[in-house]
C-alpha positions in Angstrom: 20.8 7.7 7.5 19.7 10.3 10.1 16.0 10.0 9.1 16.1 6.3 9.9 17.5 7.0 13.4 15.0 9.7 14.1 12.2 7.4 13.0 13.4 4.6 15.2 13.7 6.9 18.2 10.0 7.8 17.7 9.0 4.1 17.5 8.9 3.5 13.8 11.1 1.4 11.5 11.7 3.3 8.3 12.2 1.3 5.1 14.1 2.4 2.0 10.9 2.0 -0.1 9.7 5.4 -1.3 6.0 5.4 -2.0 5.4 9.1 -2.8 7.0 12.5 -3.2 6.2 16.2 -3.3 7.9 19.4 -3.9 9.6 19.4 -0.5 8.7 15.9 0.8 9.2 12.2 0.4 7.0 9.5 1.7 8.4 6.2 2.8 6.9 2.9 3.9 7.5 2.2 7.6 6.4 0.0 10.5 5.1 0.9 13.9 6.9 -1.1 16.6 4.9 -3.1 19.1 6.0 -0.7 21.8 4.8 2.3 19.8 1.4 0.5 19.3 1.1 0.2 23.0 1.7 3.9 23.6 -0.2 5.5 20.7 -4.0 5.2 21.1 -4.7 6.5 17.6 -2.4 4.0 16.0 -3.6 1.1 18.0 -7.3 1.7 17.5 -7.0 2.4 13.8 -4.5 -0.2 12.7 -5.1 -3.2 14.9 -8.3 -4.0 13.2 -6.9 -3.7 9.7 -4.5 -6.6 10.1 -1.7 -4.9 8.0 0.7 -7.8 8.1 4.2 -6.8 6.8 6.6 -9.1 5.0 9.5 -6.8 5.2 10.4 -7.5 8.8 10.4 -10.9 10.5 8.5 -11.5 13.8 10.3 -12.3 17.0 9.2 -14.4 20.1 5.8 -15.2 18.6 4.7 -11.5 18.6 2.6 -10.4 15.6 4.4 -8.5 12.9 4.7 -4.7 13.1 2.0 -2.6 11.4 2.6 -0.6 8.3 2.3 3.2 8.1 3.5 5.9 5.8 6.1 8.5 7.0 6.1 11.8 5.1 9.4 13.5 5.6 9.3 17.2 4.8 12.5 19.2 4.3 11.5 22.4 6.1 15.1 23.6 5.7 14.7 23.6 1.9 11.1 24.7 1.8 10.1 28.4 1.5 9.2 30.1 4.8 5.6 30.4 3.7 5.3 26.7 3.3 6.8 25.9 6.7 4.8 28.6 8.6 1.5 28.5 6.7 0.8 25.4 4.6 2.4 22.7 6.8 0.6 23.9 9.9 -2.6 23.9 7.8 -2.0 20.3 6.7 -1.5 19.1 10.3 -4.4 21.1 11.6 -6.7 19.7 8.9 -5.6 16.1 9.5 -6.2 16.5 13.2 -9.6 18.0 12.7 -10.8 15.3 10.3 -9.5 12.3 12.3 -11.6 9.2 12.7 -13.3 9.0 9.3 -12.9 5.8 7.1 -12.3 7.8 3.9 -9.8 10.3 5.2 -6.1 9.5 5.7 -5.3 9.5 9.4 -2.5 11.3 11.1 -1.0 9.4 14.0 2.0 11.4 15.0 4.3 14.4 14.1 7.8 15.1 15.1 10.4 17.6 13.9 13.8 19.1 14.2 15.5 22.2 12.7 15.9 20.5 9.3 12.7 18.6 8.7 9.2 17.6 9.9 7.8 14.1 9.8 4.2 13.1 9.7 3.3 9.5 10.5 0.2 8.7 8.4 -2.2 5.9 7.6 -0.9 3.8 4.7 -2.9 3.7 1.5 -1.0 0.8 -0.1 -2.7 0.8 -3.6 -1.6 4.3 -4.6 -3.7 7.1 -6.0 -6.9 7.0 -7.9 -5.3 8.2 -11.2 -2.9 5.2 -11.1 -5.9 2.9 -10.4 -8.0 4.3 -13.3 -5.1 3.9 -15.7 -4.5 0.3 -14.5 -8.1 -0.6 -14.8 -8.5 1.0 -18.2 -5.5 -0.9 -19.5 -6.9 -4.2 -18.2 -10.4 -3.5 -19.6 -9.1 -2.1 -22.9 -11.6 0.6 -22.3 -11.1 4.0 -20.6 -12.3 4.7 -17.1 -13.8 2.6 -14.3 -17.0 0.6 -14.6 -20.1 2.3 -13.4 -20.5 0.3 -10.2 -16.9 0.9 -9.0 -17.1 4.6 -10.0 -20.3 5.0 -8.0 -18.9 3.3 -5.0 -15.7 5.5 -4.9 -17.7 8.7 -5.6 -19.9 8.0 -2.6 -16.9 7.6 -0.4 -15.4 10.8 -1.8 -18.6 12.7 -1.0 -18.6 11.2 2.5 -15.0 12.4 3.0 -15.7 15.9 1.7 -18.8 16.1 3.9 -16.8 15.1 6.9 -14.3 17.9 6.2 -17.2 20.3 6.0 -18.8 19.1 9.2 -15.3 19.4 10.9 -15.1 23.1 9.7 -12.5 22.4 7.0 -12.5 23.3 3.2 -10.2 20.9 1.4 -9.5 23.1 -1.7 -7.4 20.5 -3.7 -9.7 17.7 -4.8 -8.0 15.6 -7.6 -7.3 12.0 -8.4 -3.7 12.3 -7.1 -5.0 13.3 -3.7 -7.4 10.4 -3.6 -5.7 7.2 -2.5 -6.8 3.6 -2.1 -5.9 1.3 0.8 -5.3 -2.4 0.5 -9.0 -3.1 1.0 -9.9 -0.7 -1.9 -11.3 2.0 0.4 -10.9 5.5 -0.8 -8.7 7.8 1.4 -8.7 11.5 0.8 -5.4 13.3 1.5 -3.5 16.4 0.2 -4.3 18.8 3.0 -1.7 21.7 2.6 -4.2 23.9 0.9 -7.1 23.2 3.3 -8.3 25.9 5.5 -11.1 26.6 8.1 -14.6 27.0 6.6 -15.5 30.7 6.5 -18.2 31.5 9.0 -20.3 33.1 6.3 -20.6 29.7 4.6 -21.2 27.7 7.8 -24.9 27.2 7.4 -26.9 24.4 9.0 -27.4 21.1 7.2 -30.6 20.9 5.2 
């Protein structure tokens, strides 16, 4: 598969496990190679401390296992021109602007060709908040989250939105499907294609 080769050429091992999809994109589980970790400061600083051990690939020569990431592959050849020229650049710009916050999905690298663009993203292994709410509701035999967990996640969401604002970004698409959870249960806000710079008329000082 051509995407596998492209991913490998950029230092990532793409698996066949699809973990998400959109109108013009598919998201796959992948691993950053040890060499890529050494040459990508963002990746190294964010993921080394998370201890994302991977069971899909064996280790060699005593080296630690590669670290898991999500690779979002966007078919720019099939997407409307407006998406490729407007919404995709907005998504990348927003992710770069909101880098280094514990409750925002991190962008580590982008690469592209004439057919597609690929975004290497922080992995949120537990899926989206709607899936989590449904799972918890089924286990509890009662709808919704308990108050303590709901309060904890809401605080993290507010922190992520506040970070967007302080970075000059309006998210514009807050919903459960754009709110992910990592393997530690931390909330991770994503879904940036509709994000745009904060209008200067609303850029007032913090009270």
